[in-house]
C-alpha positions in Angstrom: 0.0 0.0 0.0 1.3 3.4 -0.9 1.7 5.9 1.9 -1.0 8.2 0.4 -3.6 5.5 0.0 -6.3 5.1 2.6 -7.9 1.7 3.0 -11.6 1.6 2.4 -13.7 0.8 5.4 -17.2 -0.5 5.5 -19.6 0.6 8.2 -21.7 -2.2 9.7 -24.9 -1.6 11.6 -25.3 -3.1 15.1 -28.2 -5.3 13.7 -25.9 -6.7 11.1 -23.1 -7.4 13.7 -25.6 -9.3 15.9 -26.9 -11.3 12.9 -23.4 -12.2 11.9 -22.4 -13.3 15.4 -25.5 -15.5 15.6 -24.9 -17.1 12.2 -21.2 -18.0 13.0 -20.3 -20.3 15.9 -17.8 -19.2 18.4 -14.2 -19.8 17.2 -15.2 -20.0 13.5 -14.7 -17.2 11.2 -17.8 -15.5 9.9 -18.7 -16.5 6.3 -18.9 -13.5 4.0 -21.7 -13.3 1.5 -21.0 -12.5 -2.1 -22.6 -9.2 -2.9 -23.6 -8.1 -6.4 -23.4 -4.4 -7.2 -25.8 -3.2 -9.9 -25.6 0.1 -11.7 -28.6 2.5 -11.3 -29.5 1.8 -15.0 -29.5 -2.0 -14.3 -31.6 -1.6 -11.2 -34.1 0.5 -13.1 -34.3 -2.1 -15.8 -34.7 -5.1 -13.5 -37.4 -3.3 -11.5 -39.2 -2.2 -14.6 -38.7 1.5 -14.1 -38.2 3.7 -17.2 -37.8 0.7 -19.4 -40.6 1.8 -21.7 -40.6 5.3 -23.1 -44.3 6.0 -22.9 -43.9 9.4 -24.6 -42.2 7.7 -27.6 -45.0 5.1 -27.9 -47.5 8.0 -27.8 -45.7 9.6 -30.8 -45.8 6.3 -32.6 -49.5 5.8 -31.8 -50.4 9.2 -33.1 -48.5 8.7 -36.4 -50.0 5.2 -36.9 -53.5 6.7 -36.3 -53.0 9.5 -38.8 -51.4 7.3 -41.4 -54.3 4.8 -41.1 -56.8 7.5 -41.4 -55.1 8.9 -44.5 -55.9 5.7 -46.3 -59.6 6.5 -46.1 -59.1 9.7 -48.2 -56.3 8.7 -50.5 -58.7 7.7 -53.4 -60.1 11.2 -53.6 -56.6 12.8 -53.6 -55.3 10.4 -56.2 -58.0 11.5 -58.7 -57.0 15.2 -58.5 -54.3 17.1 -60.2 -52.9 18.1 -56.9 -51.9 14.6 -56.0 -48.3 15.4 -55.2 -49.3 18.4 -53.1 -51.8 16.3 -51.2 -49.2 13.6 -50.4 -46.7 16.3 -49.2 -49.3 17.9 -46.9 -50.3 14.5 -45.5 -46.7 13.6 -44.7 -46.2 17.0 -43.0 -49.3 16.3 -40.9 -48.3 12.8 -40.0 -44.6 13.2 -39.3 -42.9 16.6 -38.8 -45.7 18.3 -37.0 -46.2 15.7 -34.3 -42.4 15.3 -34.1 -41.9 19.0 -33.6 -44.5 19.1 -30.9 -42.9 16.1 -29.2 -39.4 17.7 -29.3 -40.9 21.0 -27.9 -42.3 19.1 -24.9 -39.0 17.4 -24.1 -36.2 19.0 -22.1 -34.1 21.6 -23.9 -31.1 19.3 -24.3 -33.1 16.6 -26.1 -32.4 18.2 -29.5 -28.7 17.3 -29.1 -29.6 13.6 -28.9 -31.2 13.7 -32.3 -27.7 13.9 -33.9 -28.7 16.4 -36.6 -25.1 17.0 -37.6 -23.5 17.3 -41.0 -21.7 14.2 -42.4 -17.9 14.0 -42.6 -16.2 13.6 -46.0 -14.4 10.5 -44.5 -17.8 8.8 -44.3 -18.5 9.0 -48.0 -17.4 5.4 -48.8 -19.5 4.1 -45.9 -22.6 5.8 -47.3 -21.9 4.4 -50.8 -21.5 0.9 -49.3 -24.7 1.4 -47.3 -26.7 2.4 -50.3 -25.6 -0.6 -52.3 -26.2 -2.9 -49.4 -29.6 -1.4 -48.8 -30.6 -1.7 -52.5 -29.3 -5.2 -53.0 -30.6 -6.5 -49.6 -34.1 -5.0 -49.9 -34.5 -6.0 -53.5 -33.4 -9.5 -52.8 -35.8 -9.8 -49.8 -38.5 -8.2 -51.9 -38.1 -10.9 -54.6 -38.2 -13.6 -52.0 -41.3 -12.1 -50.4 -43.1 -11.6 -53.7 -43.1 -7.8 -53.5 -41.7 -7.2 -57.0 -44.7 -8.9 -58.6 -47.2 -7.3 -56.3 -45.9 -3.7 -56.7 -44.7 -2.8 -60.2 -44.2 0.8 -59.1 -42.8 2.5 -56.0 -45.5 2.7 -53.4 -45.5 5.0 -50.3 -46.8 3.3 -47.2 -48.5 0.7 -49.4 -51.1 3.4 -50.3 -49.7 6.1 -52.6 -48.3 4.7 -55.9 -45.9 6.8 -57.8 -46.7 7.7 -61.4 -44.1 9.1 -63.7 -44.9 10.5 -67.1 -41.3 11.1 -68.1 -41.3 14.8 -67.8 -38.7 16.7 -65.8 -41.3 18.5 -63.7 -42.9 15.1 -62.8 -39.5 13.8 -61.8 -38.9 16.7 -59.5 -42.3 16.2 -57.9 -41.6 12.5 -57.5 -38.3 13.2 -55.9 -39.8 15.6 -53.4 -43.0 13.8 -52.5 -41.7 10.2 -52.7 -38.0 10.5 -52.1 -36.8 13.5 -50.1 -39.7 14.1 -47.7 -40.2 10.5 -46.6 -36.5 10.0 -46.0 -36.3 13.2 -43.9 -39.5 12.5 -41.9 -39.0 8.8 -41.2 -35.3 9.2 -40.2 -36.1 12.1 -38.0 -38.7 10.1 -36.1 -37.3 6.6 -36.1 -33.5 7.0 -36.2 -33.6 10.4 -34.4 -36.3 10.5 -31.8 -36.9 6.8 -31.1 -33.3 5.8 -31.0 -32.6 8.6 -28.6 -35.4 7.5 -26.4 -34.4 3.8 -26.2 -30.7 3.9 -26.4 -30.3 4.1 -22.6 -30.1 0.3 -22.9 -27.6 0.3 -25.7 -27.3 0.8 -29.4 -28.5 -2.7 -30.2 -31.7 -2.4 -28.2 -32.5 1.1 -29.7 -31.8 -0.2 -33.2 -34.1 -3.2 -32.8 -37.0 -1.4 -31.2 -36.9 1.5 -33.7 -36.6 -1.0 -36.6 -39.7 -2.8 -35.4 -41.7 0.4 -35.1 -40.4 1.4 -38.5 -41.5 -1.9 -40.1 -44.9 -1.6 -38.5 -45.3 1.9 -40.0 -45.8 0.5 -43.5 -48.7 -1.9 -42.5 -47.4 -4.6 -44.8 -47.0 -8.1 -43.4 -45.3 -9.4 -46.6 -42.7 -6.6 -46.6 -42.0 -6.9 -42.9 -38.5 -8.5 -43.4 -37.6 -5.8 -45.9 -38.4 -2.9 -43.5 -36.8 -4.7 -40.5 -33.5 -5.1 -42.5 -33.6 -1.5 -43.8 -34.4 -0.1 -40.3 -31.5 -2.0 -38.7 -29.1 -0.9 -41.4 -30.1 2.7 -41.2 -29.7 2.7 -37.5 -26.2 1.3 -37.8 -25.3 4.1 -40.3 -26.6 6.7 -37.9 -24.7 5.4 -35.0 -21.4 4.8 -36.8 -21.5 8.3 -38.4 -23.1 9.9 -35.4 -25.4 11.7 -37.8 -29.1 11.2 -38.5 -28.5 13.2 -41.7 -26.3 10.4 -43.0 -29.2 7.9 -42.5 -31.5 10.4 -44.4 -29.1 10.5 -47.3 -28.9 6.7 -47.6 -32.7 6.5 -47.2 -33.1 9.1 -50.0 -30.9 7.2 -52.4 -32.9 4.0 -51.8 -36.2 5.9 -52.4 -34.8 7.2 -55.7 -33.9 3.7 -56.7 -37.4 2.6 -55.9 -38.9 5.4 -57.9 -36.8 5.2 -61.1 -35.4 1.6 -61.2 -37.7 -0.7 -59.2 -40.4 -0.7 -61.8 -37.8 -1.8 -64.5 -36.6 -4.7 -62.3 -40.2 -5.7 -61.7 -41.0 -5.7 -65.4 -37.8 -7.7 -66.1 -38.7 -10.4 -63.6 -42.3 -10.7 -64.9 -41.4 -10.7 -68.6 -38.6 -13.2 -68.4 -40.2 -15.6 -65.9 -36.8 -16.5 -64.7 -35.0 -14.3 -62.2 -32.1 -16.6 -61.5 -29.5 -14.2 -63.0 -31.0 -11.2 -61.2 -30.8 -13.1 -57.9 -27.2 -14.1 -58.5 -26.3 -10.5 -59.3 -28.1 -9.2 -56.2 -26.4 -11.8 -53.9 -23.0 -10.9 -55.3 -23.7 -7.2 -54.8 -25.0 -7.8 -51.3 -21.9 -9.8 -50.3 -19.4 -7.3 -51.8 -21.2 -4.2 -50.4 -21.5 -5.9 -47.0 -17.7 -6.6 -46.9 -17.0 -3.1 -47.9 -19.5 -1.8 -45.4 -17.9 -3.7 -42.5 -14.5 -2.6 -43.6 -15.5 1.0 -43.6 -17.0 0.6 -40.1 -13.8 -1.0 -38.8 -11.8 1.8 -40.4 -13.9 4.6 -38.8 -14.0 3.0 -35.4 -10.2 2.4 -35.4 -9.6 5.9 -36.4 -11.9 7.2 -33.8 -10.2 5.1 -31.1 -6.7 6.1 -32.3 -7.3 9.8 -32.4 -9.5 9.7 -29.3 -12.2 11.5 -31.2 -14.7 13.1 -28.9 -18.0 14.7 -29.5 -18.1 18.5 -29.4 -19.9 20.1 -26.5 -23.1 20.5 -28.6 -23.4 16.8 -29.3 -23.7 13.6 -27.3 -21.5 10.6 -27.1 -22.3 7.3 -28.6 -23.8 4.8 -26.1 -22.5 1.3 -25.5 -23.4 -1.5 -27.8 -25.5 -3.5 -25.4 -26.4 -3.0 -21.7 -28.9 -5.9 -21.4 -28.1 -9.5 -20.4 -29.0 -12.1 -23.0 -31.7 -13.7 -20.8 -33.3 -10.3 -20.3 -33.7 -9.6 -24.1 -37.2 -11.1 -24.5 -38.5 -9.2 -21.5 -36.8 -6.0 -22.8 -38.4 -6.3 -26.2 -41.8 -7.0 -24.7 -41.5 -4.0 -22.4 -41.2 -1.7 -25.4 -44.8 -2.6 -26.4 -46.2 -3.3 -22.9 -47.8 0.1 -22.3 -51.4 0.8 -23.4 -50.1 3.0 -26.1 -47.6 0.4 -27.3 -50.4 -2.2 -27.4 -52.6 0.3 -29.2 -49.8 0.8 -31.8 -49.6 -2.9 -32.4 -53.4 -3.1 -32.8 -53.3 -0.3 -35.3 -50.7 -2.2 -37.3 -52.8 -5.3 -37.3 -55.8 -3.3 -38.5 -53.7 -1.8 -41.3 -52.5 -5.3 -42.3 -56.1 -6.6 -42.4 -57.2 -3.6 -44.5 -54.4 -4.3 -46.9 -55.4 -8.0 -47.2 -59.0 -7.3 -48.0 -58.4 -4.4 -50.4 
């Protein structure tokens, strides 16, 4: 022991001393019990406190409700010349307005946790790999799920189908209504707000919960694997780059692919009757982009650790990967939907799925 170190002492109450003396016979040393020390976050989780973000499920419930109600009026909008304006207004009503009110009701420092920061030039190759991985993975899953045959054109929330007449003005309207605005709105809510609310238990938990809510948003049981995959990938992009804007850019690129390329791939698969070559190309692209994606993540993380890169004062640090024991994962996932609003959101998703099946 160094001269300047002071040994730690433990105060024991008289009741504890009496219990210890009774438990140990005279002449035998008292047996010490092994104590487990839990962090405050672990105690809160095991006791069920603050495990469910009820305000986050309220936001999800409101968006699901508005989106489900929008399906009752979409037929009238689609028959008008103001179709694109109507779709834009509906998206603003469903996503940014509730999200803005939600952020305003949160503490002032909550905006920092949304990670609305510009992307770094060094993350460019990661974004390219993410786009290729998202396109190849979602297209491959879509083929396996039969989505390419069911949806010859890009469809927004399985309700608003994109129509392109080939003009430059129509292309701009498509990009705005079906590409840019959905990417911004969805990433702000699911990778921004929801990940910030659930990441107290680690990146993995926040990514999984936000991906599930993101998949439910589209009310499509067939496409559920596609949206789960894309939700997880976009969350990884956001956490690695520490930027929700990076996830918005990747999401936008995928939407543009869906608007201008997906219909051609669908037509090819239907006309040829054999999609073997397309599947091989998609698998090869997925494997190559995944390897490149993982390599870029490794490079970014090594560089961050080597340079001891810290967030600036107006940002927050990246949480740990996982703070939940493996055996607690089922309970943790259920707890995200255990509140009345969470159950209500699941019920709304089931209603939307049933409506899709009978349409």
